[in-house]
C-alpha positions, 0 to 999 in steps of 0.5 A: 118892197125890196131894193130891186123892186124900188129901183125897178119902179124908179127906172121905169118912171125914168123910162116913161119920161125919157121914151114918152118924151121922145115919142111925143117929140117924134110924132107930135112936135116934129111933124109940126116943125116940118109943116110950118118949116119953123124950128122954133117949136123944136127949140121950145120943146127942147128947152121945156123937156130938157129939165125933166128928161135929163134927170130922168136919164140920170135916174135910169143910169143910176138905177140901171147900174145898181140893178146890174150889180144886184143881178151880179153883173159887175162893171168888168162884165158889162160888155161880156155878152156871155150870160143872158142878163149880161147880154141885155145889159151889154146891149142896153149900154151899147144903145146908151153909147149910141144915144150919147153920140147922137146927143153930142152930135146934135148939141155941138153940130146940128142944133147950132146950125139948125137955128139959122139954117132950116136945111139941117132939119133932115139931119136933126130929124134923123137924130131925133128918130134914131134916139127915139127908136134906140130908146124904144129898143132899150125899153124892149131889151129891159123887158127881157130881164123878167125872163132871165135875159136874152 
């Protein structure tokens, strides 16, 4: 097994945890929260998933950056969109930035207000569904590397 293959396996394991967790949150936990009009399940899921999901995200960041270098896409061309592989990496990084912005918004704006105000649930739902969709898009984008990019 070469380095790229090992990195890909670790990257895919991280993606399984990250994307799978967000799909679970979106299609199992979130409907229960809406049905019960109680955000406790949301906060319980977050507290249990965070210790597992954040390391998975870190693994994906590290392995993704290394794989980009192995594909000869250096940091100065990460947003060049010139070659097919650069496009995949640039789109995935753009998605990552969007996820980071949603996470910051949720952490510092939505979640603190949601604890005492169920009226913020639609906004939190938008954040959750957006991150889930973006994560799935990133997964799909990554699959194009196998075919030389987009």
